[in-house]
C-alpha atoms as an extended CHARMM CRD file, in Angstrom:
* protein
*
        66  EXT
         1         1  UNK       CA             15.9190000000      143.5570000000      -51.2590000000  PROA      1               0.0000000000
         2         2  UNK       CA             18.2620000000      146.3000000000      -52.3950000000  PROA      2               0.0000000000
         3         3  UNK       CA             18.1650000000      149.7610000000      -50.8510000000  PROA      3               0.0000000000
         4         4  UNK       CA             17.0550000000      151.2410000000      -54.2130000000  PROA      4               0.0000000000
         5         5  UNK       CA             14.1180000000      148.8580000000      -54.4160000000  PROA      5               0.0000000000
         6         6  UNK       CA             13.1740000000      149.5610000000      -50.7960000000  PROA      6               0.0000000000
         7         7  UNK       CA             13.2890000000      153.3300000000      -51.4490000000  PROA      7               0.0000000000
         8         8  UNK       CA             11.1700000000      152.9590000000      -54.6120000000  PROA      8               0.0000000000
         9         9  UNK       CA              8.6020000000      150.7900000000      -52.8370000000  PROA      9               0.0000000000
        10        10  UNK       CA              8.3350000000      153.3020000000      -49.9800000000  PROA      10              0.0000000000
        11        11  UNK       CA              7.9840000000      156.1810000000      -52.4570000000  PROA      11              0.0000000000
        12        12  UNK       CA              5.3020000000      154.2750000000      -54.4040000000  PROA      12              0.0000000000
        13        13  UNK       CA              3.3490000000      153.5380000000      -51.2150000000  PROA      13              0.0000000000
        14        14  UNK       CA              3.4450000000      157.2210000000      -50.2070000000  PROA      14              0.0000000000
        15        15  UNK       CA              2.4300000000      158.3510000000      -53.7270000000  PROA      15              0.0000000000
        16        16  UNK       CA             -0.5250000000      155.9420000000      -53.6860000000  PROA      16              0.0000000000
        17        17  UNK       CA             -1.5720000000      157.2360000000      -50.2550000000  PROA      17              0.0000000000
        18        18  UNK       CA             -1.4360000000      160.8630000000      -51.4050000000  PROA      18              0.0000000000
        19        19  UNK       CA             -3.4070000000      160.1190000000      -54.5890000000  PROA      19              0.0000000000
        20        20  UNK       CA             -6.0970000000      158.2910000000      -52.5570000000  PROA      20              0.0000000000
        21        21  UNK       CA             -6.2670000000      161.1600000000      -50.0540000000  PROA      21              0.0000000000
        22        22  UNK       CA             -6.5320000000      164.1310000000      -52.4230000000  PROA      22              0.0000000000
        23        23  UNK       CA             -7.7830000000      162.5530000000      -55.6520000000  PROA      23              0.0000000000
        24        24  UNK       CA            -11.3560000000      163.0160000000      -56.8480000000  PROA      24              0.0000000000
        25        25  UNK       CA            -13.3320000000      161.7910000000      -59.8200000000  PROA      25              0.0000000000
        26        26  UNK       CA            -12.9840000000      164.5300000000      -62.4330000000  PROA      26              0.0000000000
        27        27  UNK       CA            -16.2780000000      166.3440000000      -62.8970000000  PROA      27              0.0000000000
        28        28  UNK       CA            -17.2830000000      168.3010000000      -65.9800000000  PROA      28              0.0000000000
        29        29  UNK       CA            -15.7650000000      171.7370000000      -65.8000000000  PROA      29              0.0000000000
        30        30  UNK       CA            -12.4890000000      172.6010000000      -64.2380000000  PROA      30              0.0000000000
        31        31  UNK       CA            -10.1230000000      170.1820000000      -62.6440000000  PROA      31              0.0000000000
        32        32  UNK       CA             -6.3990000000      169.8480000000      -62.1160000000  PROA      32              0.0000000000
        33        33  UNK       CA             -4.3060000000      166.8050000000      -62.8590000000  PROA      33              0.0000000000
        34        34  UNK       CA             -1.8890000000      166.0790000000      -60.0270000000  PROA      34              0.0000000000
        35        35  UNK       CA              1.1700000000      164.0080000000      -60.9070000000  PROA      35              0.0000000000
        36        36  UNK       CA              3.4150000000      162.5920000000      -58.1980000000  PROA      36              0.0000000000
        37        37  UNK       CA              6.9320000000      162.0450000000      -59.4890000000  PROA      37              0.0000000000
        38        38  UNK       CA             10.0110000000      160.4490000000      -57.9530000000  PROA      38              0.0000000000
        39        39  UNK       CA             12.6420000000      163.2210000000      -58.0630000000  PROA      39              0.0000000000
        40        40  UNK       CA             15.5350000000      160.7540000000      -58.2560000000  PROA      40              0.0000000000
        41        41  UNK       CA             14.2730000000      158.6890000000      -61.1990000000  PROA      41              0.0000000000
        42        42  UNK       CA             11.8090000000      161.2490000000      -62.6400000000  PROA      42              0.0000000000
        43        43  UNK       CA              9.3430000000      158.3530000000      -62.8770000000  PROA      43              0.0000000000
        44        44  UNK       CA              5.6700000000      159.2160000000      -62.4100000000  PROA      44              0.0000000000
        45        45  UNK       CA              4.4140000000      157.1980000000      -59.4640000000  PROA      45              0.0000000000
        46        46  UNK       CA              0.7690000000      158.2900000000      -59.3860000000  PROA      46              0.0000000000
        47        47  UNK       CA             -1.7000000000      160.6040000000      -61.0850000000  PROA      47              0.0000000000
        48        48  UNK       CA             -5.0150000000      161.8980000000      -59.7740000000  PROA      48              0.0000000000
        49        49  UNK       CA             -7.4720000000      164.7250000000      -60.4010000000  PROA      49              0.0000000000
        50        50  UNK       CA             -8.6970000000      167.5210000000      -58.1420000000  PROA      50              0.0000000000
        51        51  UNK       CA            -11.8130000000      169.5030000000      -59.0180000000  PROA      51              0.0000000000
        52        52  UNK       CA            -11.5120000000      173.2750000000      -58.9020000000  PROA      52              0.0000000000
        53        53  UNK       CA            -14.2510000000      175.8710000000      -58.5690000000  PROA      53              0.0000000000
        54        54  UNK       CA            -13.0780000000      179.3220000000      -59.6080000000  PROA      54              0.0000000000
        55        55  UNK       CA            -15.2090000000      182.3840000000      -60.3600000000  PROA      55              0.0000000000
        56        56  UNK       CA            -13.1050000000      183.3980000000      -63.3500000000  PROA      56              0.0000000000
        57        57  UNK       CA            -13.2130000000      182.8450000000      -67.0840000000  PROA      57              0.0000000000
        58        58  UNK       CA            -11.7570000000      179.5960000000      -68.3780000000  PROA      58              0.0000000000
        59        59  UNK       CA             -8.2430000000      179.7510000000      -69.7550000000  PROA      59              0.0000000000
        60        60  UNK       CA             -8.0320000000      179.1170000000      -73.4730000000  PROA      60              0.0000000000
        61        61  UNK       CA             -5.0920000000      178.4010000000      -75.7360000000  PROA      61              0.0000000000
        62        62  UNK       CA             -4.7170000000      181.1790000000      -78.2640000000  PROA      62              0.0000000000
        63        63  UNK       CA             -2.7430000000      180.5550000000      -81.4390000000  PROA      63              0.0000000000
        64        64  UNK       CA             -0.7320000000      183.0510000000      -83.4080000000  PROA      64              0.0000000000
        65        65  UNK       CA             -2.6140000000      185.5570000000      -85.5260000000  PROA      65              0.0000000000
        66        66  UNK       CA             -2.4030000000      184.9300000000      -89.2960000000  PROA      66              0.0000000000
């Protein structure tokens, strides 16, 4: 096994552990998408969601005025 492959496998294992630890099933309403990326390859290793409860109005995308 090359050192690059060993590093990638270790990074993937850690990313999977983090996603299992903090990830939640997205519920209706507000949630954040958490992406775990390898900084050397910029490859996304894992993605999970975290639900957020905030007492504030929802953010909305506003386009340019005509």
